[in-house]
N, C-alpha and C positions, 0 to 999 in steps of 0.2 A: 594345502590344496593348490594344485598347479594345473588346472584344466579349464577348458572353455565351457561356459554355461550354455545350456540348451534352451532355457526359458520355461522349462517344465518342473524345475526344482520346487519342492515344497516350501511354501512361505514366501516365495519370491514375489514382490509386489509388482515390479517392473523391470525390464531389461532392454536396453538400448545399446547395441553394439555399433551402429552407425555404418556397418559394412556395405549396406546397399545404398548409402548416400542419403538415408532418411532417418527420422527420429521415431520409427515404428517401434512400438512395444512388442517384443518377441514372446511375451507371456500371453496367456489367454485373457488378461485383465483389461486389455484395450486402452492402456494408458499412453496412447500415441502422443508424441510431441510434434512441433512444427518449428522451422526455423524462421526467425523474424529478420527483416531487413536483409543485408547482404552476408548473413552468417552462412558459413560453408564448413565442411569437414576437410581437414588437412591432416596428412600423416606426419607425425613428428617422432623420429626415433629418439628414445630417451638415452641420454648419456649418463645421467645420474638417477639411480633408483634407490629410494630410501625404504628400508624394511627394518622396523624398530630402530635400534641405535646404529645400525650399519647403513653405510652409503656404498653402494656398488657403482663403480665408475667403469664405463666402457669407453676408453680413449678413442676407439675408432668412430664413435658417434658424436664426439664433441664438435661443437661449432666453433672453430678457431677464429671465426670472424666476430664472435661474441665473447669479449674479454671477461665479462662477468661470469658466464658460464664456465670458462676455463679456470678462472680464479676460484670459483666455488668447488669445482672438482679437484683442484690442487689442494685447497684447504682441507677438504674432507679427507683426502689421501694422506696429508701430513698428519692430521689427527690420529687416523688409524694406524699409521706406521709408528707414531710415537706413544700410543696409549693402549692399543688393543691387546689384550692378553693372549690372543690366538696367533701364534707364529705364522700360520698360513695366511691370515688376513694381512700381517705385517709384510710378508713376502709378496703377496698379490699388490699390496699398496705401492711397494717400492717398484715392482715391475710396471704397474700402470703409470707411475710418475715417469719412468724411463720412456715409455711409449708416447707420452705427451711431448717429450723432448724439451727444447730450450724454453717453452712457455711454462715449464715446471721448475724454473730456476729458483723460485722462492722456497722450494723444498731442499735446497742444498744443505742448509744447517742440520735439518732433520735426518736427511740421508747420511750425513757425516756422523751424527750421534748414533746412527744405526750400526756403525762399524763395531760398537761395543755390545750390541745385542747378544744375549746368551744363545740365540739360535744361529747356527753357521749359515743357514739358507738366507736369513735376513741380511746378514753381513755381506754375502756375496751379491744378493739382489740389489743392495744399496749401491755397491761398486758398479754393477752393470747399469743401474739407472743413471748414475752420475756420468758415466761414459756416453750414454745416449742422450742426456741433456746437452753435453758437449760445449757448454760455455767455457770461457777461460777459467772462471771461478770454480766450475764443476770439475774441470780437468785438474786444477790445482788440488782440489779436495780429495781426488783419488790418490794423491800422494800420501794423505794421512791414512788411507786404507792399506798401505803396505805392511806396516807391522802387524795388524790383525790378521791379514791374509797369511803372512809368513808364519804366524803363531798356529794357524790352522794347519798348515803344511808340516810343521815341526812336531805337532802334538800326536804322539802314538796312540792316544786314546780316541782320536777322531777317526770315524769310518772313512775308508778309502775314497768313497765318492765325493766327500767334502775336500780331501786332498787334491783330487782332480779338479774340482770346481774352483778351488782357490788358485791353483796353478793357472788354469784357464783365465781367471780374472786378471791374475798378475801379467800374463803374457799377451793379452789382447791389446792391440794397438788402439790408442785413444783417438788418433786423428783420422 
């Protein structure tokens, strides 16, 4: 389910969306609330959304002034990059770490291990992430990526798109 409630759904006891700045119950049940003291409604964009075992991280919404939030996001992404069976999740995790940039330096070992991933997209995304992190340690780690990328280029069983991506990753300037 990915839709906004109306307040008329069967069995719904109360619904408060706070869109109008109040705690008015939008059902017909009249379970209105009220704010006490200096309570107010503020809009906070979520950088980390948990659904089941997955943590979805939107690096554009991270509060880089909050080191705990950044660390939590980086740790969640490292875990997914290292352990998730879905290659798309691993690719997305590497890409998000790259978007976070130098604050994702703790992910360098996991990104380096990702060079050995069975999925070529994960390998290439890990290299791109390290380049985006851009610390001297990350740049040094990209040197370890050269053999796996050359392997992709030389493997005739690898689809052409991966050859192109590996070549791009090898040729992209790090500085």
